[in-house]
N, C-alpha and C positions, 0 to 999 in steps of 0.2 A: 132674150137675144143671146147669141153665142159670142163669147169673148175669145177671139182669136182661136177658134176651132176647139175650145175646151169647155170652160165652166160658164154656166148661165149667170148673167148679171144684168141689172137694170141701170148700171152706172153710166152717167154721161161722161164723155171724154172731153168735155169743155175745159178750157184753161181758166175758167172763171172761179175754180175752187180755191179760195183763199181763206185761211182761218181768221178768227176774230183778231188775233194778234199779228196778222199780216204774213204768216208763214205759208209758203207755197211748197208743198211736199209732194214729190212724184212717186208713183208706184208703177212697176212693170211686172206683169204676169202674162204668160201665154200658155194655153193648154197644150200646144204642140210639144212643149218640153216634157209632157207626161208620156209621150210616145217612146221615150227612152226607158227601158226596163229590162230586168234580167231575163234572159231567154229561158224558155221551157217552164215557165211558171215558178221559177226559183224564188224563194222568199229571201229577198236581199234587203239589207238596211237602207241602201240608197235607192229608194223607191219613189214613184210618182206622187204618192200621198204626202210626201214631205212638203211639197209646195202647195198642194191642194188644201191641206189643213191650215196653212198660214193664210192663204187667200180667203178661205171660208171664214176664218176667225176675224180678219180685218173687215169683211163685209158684215158679218153678224153683229160685230161690236159697233158698227157705224163709223169706224175710222176711215174706211176706204172712200166713203162719199165725201169726206172732208179733204181728200187728196186729189191731185191731178193724175188721172190715169193715162199712162203713156202707151203708145203702140210699140210692141217689140220689133226689133230689126235684126236682120241677118248681118253677121260680121263679114266684111270684105276680106278677100285673101291678102291684100297688101297690108291691111291692118293686123291681121293675124301674124303676118311675116315680120312684124316689128319685134316679136319675141320668140316665134317658133320657126323651125326649119321648114324648107319647102317639102321635104319628105314627110314630116309630121303632119303638115296641113293636108297633103294629098291622102295620107292614111285615113284621117278622120273624115275627110270629105267623101271618100269612096267606100268606106267600110260597110255602110248600110246597103250598098248596091250589090254586094256579094250575094250570089244566088243561094248559097248554102249556109244554113245556120251552123253547121258543123265547121265550115271553113272560118266563119267569124270567131267561133270558139277557139279554134287552133291559133288564130292570130292574137286573140285576147290573152291566151295562156302565155304568150311571150312576154307579157308585161306584168307589173306588180299590181294586183288587186284591181283588175279592169274587166268589164264585160261590154259586149257590143250586141245590138240588135238592129232591126230594120229602121228604127227611129232615132238611132244614136247620132247620125251625121247632122240631121236637121236640128235636133235638140241642142247639140254642142254649138252649132253656128248661131242659133238664136240666143243662147245663154251669153256667149261672148259679145254678140252685137247689142244685146239689151243693156249690158253694163256700160258699154261705150255710149249708148244713147242716153242713159241716165247721167253719166258723168259729163257729157257734152252739154246737156240741158242745164245742169248746175253751174258748169264753168261759164256758160253764156249769161247766167243770171236770170234765166227764165224760171228756174226753180231755186229755192233755198237749199233743199236737200232732197234725197231720193233713196228709195229702197228697191233694188232689183231682186225680185223673188225668182231666182233662176236655179236650174239644174241642167246637166251635171255640174258639180262644183268644179273649182279650178286650181286652188293654190298648190296642189301637189304636182300638177302637170309641169314638166320641164321643157327646155327648149326643143328637144328632139324626141320626147316620148311621153305618153300618157301614163299616169299611175295614181293609185289611191282614190279610185272612183272619178278622177278628174281627167277630162279630155283636152280642153284648151284652158290656159290660165287666164280666166276672165278678167280678174283684177289687174294682172300685169299687162294685158292687152290694152285695157282702157287707160291705164296710167301712161304707158308708152305713147298711146294715141294723142293724149293731151299734151305731153311734153314735146313730142316730135312732129306731129302732124297739124296741131292747132295752136301753135305758139302765139298767134295773134290774140288768143283768149286771155293771155296773161297769167296762165298757170305755169309757174316756173319751178315750184317746189311742192312736192306731194308727200304727205305723211300716210303711209300704209300701216294700219293697225290690224294685225291678225290675231283675233282672240279665239279662233278655233282651237280645240283641245290638242290637235296635232300640229306639228311644226310645218310652217309654210315653206318647205324646202325649195319648191319651184320658184316662187316669188323671190326668195332670198338670192338665188343664183342669178336671176335675170337682172337684178339691180345691185349686185355686190360691189361694183366699181363705180356706181353712179351717185354723186353727191346731191343730185336733185331729188333723190328719193330717200327718205328716212323710213327704213323698214323695221317694224317692231313686231315681234312674235312672242306671245306668252303661251306656253304649251307644256303638256306632260312630256317628260324626257326619260325619267326613270333610269338615269345614267346610260342612256343610249339604247335601252331595250324596248322603248315604246315606239309605236309606228310614227314615222317611217324608219325609225331605228338608225343607228350610226351616230356620228358626232356632229353632223351638220347643224343640229339644233343646240349645240353647246354655246355657252356665253362667250367662249373664246373667239367665236367667229364674229368679228366686228366690222368687216368690210376690208376692201383692198384698194391700194392706190388712192386716187382722188375720193373714193368712197369709204376710206378708212374712218371708222367711227359712226357710220350711217347705217349700220346693221346691228340691231339689238335683239338678242335672244334672252328670254327669261325662262329657263328650263326647270319646271317643277321636278323634284326628286321622287315624288310619290303622288298617288291619287288622292281623292277626297278633298282637294283644295276647293275653297268656296269664296264667297263674297269678300270676306276679310282679307284673304290672301291676294285676290286680284286687285282690290282697291288699295292695298298697301303698295303694290307694284305701281299703280297709277300715281299715287301720291309721291313716292320716293324715287321713281325712275322715269316713267313715261311723261308725266306732266312737266316736270322741270326741264327735260330735254326738248320737249315739243315747244315750250315757250322760247327756248333759245333758237330752235330751228325755224320757227314762225312760218308754218306751211301756208300755201295759197289754197290748198284743198286737203281734206282728209278722206281717204277711201278705206273702208273697213271690210276686211275679209271676215264676214259675220257668220262664223260657224257657231251653232248652238249645241255642240256636243260636249261642252264642259258643264252643261246644265244638269240640274238634279234629275236623276232617273235615266240618264242616257246610257244605253246598253254598251256603247263602245268607249265612252270617255271616262267614266268612273270619278267624275268631279261633282261639285255641289253648288254651282252658281245658280242663284235664284233669278226669276224675272226682274226683281228689284235690283239685283246686282248688275245685270246687263243694263238696266235703265240708268243706273248711276254711272257706270263706265262710259256710256254714251253721253250722258249729260255733261260729264267733265270734259269731253272732247268738243262740245258745242261752243266752247269759248274760243276755239281756234278757227282761223280762216273765215271769220264772220258767220260761222255755222254752216259753211259749205261742206256738207258731208254726204258721201255716197256709200250706202251699205249694199254689199253684194252677198247673197246667201252662199255659205260654204257647206259645212257639215251640220250634223244635228239629226239624231235618229230615234228619239222618243217623240212621237207625234204630239202628245199633249204638251211636253216641255217646249218644243220649238214654237208651237202656236202661242203659248203664254209669253215666251221670251220675245218673239217678234212683235206681239201686241204691245208689250211694255216699251219696246224701242220706238215703235211708230208714235206712241204717245209722247215720247221725248222729242222726236222730230217735230211734232205738232206743238211742242212746248206745253203739254199737259203735265200735271203733277205726277211723279212716280207713284205707282199704285199702292205699294205696301212695303213694310220694312224687311230687314234681313234676319238671318238666323244664327249669326255668329258674333262673338265678341272680339276675338283677336286672331291673327294669322297663326299658322303652325310655326314651330321653331325652325323646321326645315325651310319654310318659306322665307323667314328672316335671313337665314344663311344664304340662300340663293340671291336675295335682294342685295345683301352686302357684297357678295362676290361680283355681281353684275356691276354695281356702282364702282367698285374698285377697278374692274377691267376697263370701264368706259371713262373713268375720271381723267385720263390723259386727253381725251377728245372733248369731254364735257366737264369742265371744272366745277360746274354746279353740283356735280355728284361727288366731289372730293371729300366733303365733310363726313366724319364718322357718325353713324347713328348711335344715339345714346343707349347705354345698357338698360336704362329704365324702360326704354321703348321696346327694344328687341327681346327683353325678358318677359314681356307680356304675351303669353301664348295661351291658347285654350283649345279644347276639344270641340268638335262639331256637335251641335244638338241634333239628334235624330228625330225626324218627324214621324216616320213610320218605317216598317221593315221593307216596304216596297220602294223606298226612296221617291215617294210621291208619283208613282206611276199612275195612280188612279185619276179619274176624271175630276176629283174634288180637290185638286192641288191648291187652287185659290182659297178654298174654304179652310183647308188644313193650315195653311200659312197664316191666314188672318186670325184664326183662333189661337195660334201659338204666339202671336206678336206681343201680347201683353206680358208674356212670361220670359221674353228674351231681350237682349240688348240689340239695338240697331247697329248696323255695321259702321256707319260714320261715327257713331258715338265712341267706338273703341279706340281708334287711333288718329282720327282727323283732328282731335284736339290735343294731340301730341305734336308740337311743332319744334323743329330744330332751328335755333337761332345761330348767329354767327359764332357763338362760343360753344355750340353743340350742347346747349342746355335744353331741357324739356319745359315747354310752357304748357301747363296743365291747369287751365282756369276752372275747369269743372271735371268731375269724374266721368260724366257722360255727356255727349253732345246731344242736346234735346232736338226732337224732330222739327220744332219751329224754325231752327236755324236754316235748314235746307229750304224751307218754304220762303223765308224772308230774304234769303241770298239771291233769289231770282227777281226781286223787286228793287228798282233803282229810285233814288231820291236825290235831290240837291240839298246838301247841308250848307246853309248860309252862315258864315262866321264873321264876327265883328270885332273880336278881341285878339288874343295872342294867336289863335288858330288861323288868322289871316296869313301868318308865316307858314309856308309849306313844311319847313323842317320841324316847327312846333307841332303842327297838326299830325305829322307823321308819327309823333310819339304816341298818339292815341290809336294809331293803326298798327305800327310795327313795334311799339314799345320803346322805352328809353327816355332821355331828357335832353333839353338844350341848355345852353349857358344861362344861368340865373335861376333855374328851377331848383327847388329844395328837395324834390323827390322824383323818382322815376315812374313813368307810366307802364302799366302791364301790357298795353296794346290790345288789339282786337284778336278774336280767334281767326278771322279771315284777314290776313295781312296784305291783301291785294291793294295796290295803289289806286287812287281815284282814277276813274275812267276818263274824266275830263275836268278841267278847272276853268272857271270864268269869273269875271267881276261884274257887279251891278251895284247901283245905289238904290236905297229904299227910304221912303218918307217916315222914318222912325228916329227917335232921339237916342243918341249914344250918351251914356254917363258912366261914372266910376264910383263904386261904393264898397263898403266894408272896411274894417281896419287892418285885417290881415287874413291870409289864406295859407293852408298847409303847403300848397305848391310853390307860392311865390314869397311867402313871408309877409312882413309889414307892408301896408299900402293897399289901395283900392284895386279892384279888378273891373273889367268892362261888363256893362249890362246894356240891354236894348229895351227901351220902353215898349211893352207889348202892344200898345195902341199906336196907330199910325197918326202922323201929323204932317200935312202938306208943307209946313214951314220948316221941316227938318230934313236933313239928308245924311245918311250913314253909308259909308263904303263897306261893302261886304264881299268876301271871297267865297265863291260857291264851289263845293266839291261834289262831283257826281260819284256817290258811293251806294252800296246796297243798304236796304233797310236793316239787314242783320248788323252791318258795321255801325249804322246809326245808333242801334241799341247799345252796342258796346261803348261807343263814345258817350252816349247819354248816361250810361252807368258810371264811367270814369269821371264825368263832370260833376257827379252828384254824391256818390257814396263810395266808400273804400272797399266794401265787400257786399256781395249779393250773389246767390248761387245761380241765377239766370236760368232756372228750370223753366221759366216762362218769360216771354219778351216783356220789356217795359212798355214798348210802344208797338202794338201789333197791327195787323191788316185792318181790323175793325176800326181802330183809332185813325188810321190813315184815310179810311173811307169817310169818316165823319168830320175830320178836321177842316175840310174845305168849307163846310157849312158853319161849323162852330168857330172857326178861325184860330182857336187855340185849344189845347188839351193839357190838363194838369196830370202828370204821371203819378198815380197813387202810390206806386211801390217805392218811390224815392221822395216822399213828402218832406223829408228833412233837407233835401238838396236845394241849392240856390238856383240851379238851372233846370228845374223840374217842369217848367212851363214850355211845352212845344208849341211854337207859333207858325201858322201857315202864312206864307208871303206871296202866294200865287204859283204860277207854273212857268217853266222854261222848257221849250221843246216838248211840251205836253207832259213833263215830269214835275211832280210837286216840289216846291221849295220849302224847306223846313229849317227853322232855327230853334235854339233853346235858350231861354232867358228866365228872369224872375217873373213872378206873378204880379197882378195889379195890387194885391194886398201887400206884397213886398215893397212896391213903389211907394205905397202909403207909409210904410215904416221908414223908408228913406226920407220922405217929406216931413214926417213928424219928428225926425231925429232919433227914433228908436234904434235905427241902424245908421251909422255915420256915412256921409258922402266924403270920399277920400280920394286924393290924387294917387295915381299908380306909382309904385316904386320904379327906380331908374331901369332896372333889368327888365321889368315887365313892359315898360313904355318902349324900350329899345326893340323888343320883339315886335310890337305893333308897328313901329316905324319901319322896321325891316320888311314886314309883310306888305305894307303899302307901297314901299319903294320897289321891292322886287316884283310886285304886281303891276308896276308902271302906272299906278294911279296918282301918286303925288311925289314930289321931290322930297328929300329928307327934311328940308326946312318947312315945306308945306305940311308934311305929315306930323311934325312936332307941333306946329301951330294948331292943326286939326285936333290933336289929342288934348292940348292945353285948353282949347275952347270947350271941349266936351266935359272936362272936370271943373272948369271955372264958371261956366254958364249956369245960372240957377235952374234947378229941375222944375 
């Protein structure tokens, strides 16, 4: 069958396409956009094959059939007029009806890097309309995310003129449409992330005074010499009036920037500010011309790099993300990069690792300059990056002389992975705390962390961790009153996503004569076996399985390199049947026994306590049953009272009963 006049496909357009994890991802492609091409058979980088290869790759990989295929739509004049002048709209609408190709060429010559042909008007209208359609579907909640595979691109197009291969500003039109024409959909703040290698000058100007739009562009600038040239892409352009602080430019000083450089920007600029901005939707100007092998970009972002950049944006707006294709002129690179991104939208695991260890020194300089410029508006950027971090720089590993232009890009990258560090390994485990110190728990961030960071569990606590401030020590580091030593914290310092309380039919008791953390006195244990005659109050924290591993480590041993997880996905899959798993790597620890307590909202509930053999040691007297010290007991009381489970008097009686009642 013909798909909108272009590419053959057997795909159903049914809205029944929902992934196993419930994600509904939309795709838009229309073959009529291929009718826009350079006149006279000119070999032009912005060619129809750009969108064809992406569409073909998504079909051949099986990803397209897992998505909801949307019909493209024409943009209406009144929607285009939200960001473009009437004369601009009339120009693009009528240019293809000019009888003479020579006349179209003369008109195009008046603009910067533009061509027109007999298919340009229709293609431009469909491109803008399709991004609107995708954005509206996501805003309505009919889709979780979407990718508009469109051309001509849009981010260079300004209010009154086309430029840089761009006719209408597709992303700006869709953004303004949601904010101004569909307010009832509840999208009041939009984050636009422009990762095209060229500065999004048109988009910047359209929202420069608008605080509803946080515009972020990371691009080659080369001190104003890289297209579109000038100083518009400088970091000093931060917005104006009510929009002051809402325009962020990260201008690379040179080419060959790659995954490490981009992800450092995400970690130290974009993500902190985005958390503060808290957008209702994220729209990405998804140019893939910073990819390896691009003939115009000269940068080195891998498909995995794009997938990681996108994955980090998925935490915002409930994953409401719309991607709109911008640039990208190496056909192999854009197909690989687009595939990697759609896999992320579908919440598949990123395909493969990266090729660099650390950012360039010039990239760290730019990051510091941007942070300083924006710190007035975003205090989260005010802290100075530690010297130990910014002094870590490296050269890019060369895969081949062709910059992976060959069809074997996937194979080349995979073969090289065993010999290079992954990108997250390099700087993601360098965290800046309040004193601007570096927390470097391991030399390299192992790949398992990325995998387990996507899995949520409930960590059920029955001891001092019932107090949120005490539990935060295991996540953020530090200590509370009464503790004899500080916790190092987790690598991922994100706060629990949710906190609830429940009771379980297990026995709470206190044992041991002293601990390194609390000094003399017993600490809390939960009998691993259930007993319907017992009731223990437990505070449940919704955290990632990665964080659970870090807490499990801190509860049991003082040092371990964590090159592999203590409790992995295989253990998680088996514990529901086994009911408990003894963690072999921390056999000397008192809380090495992970116990399964059921599910809450279909998420497993796990706790950590002693083993049955340890209980026997308590019963035999080999290990003493002891009441808690005053400081430790006070923290338990605090947790129960703050959690509104018991009054202070009731909480004290509950603890006293636990350590006086025979085991």
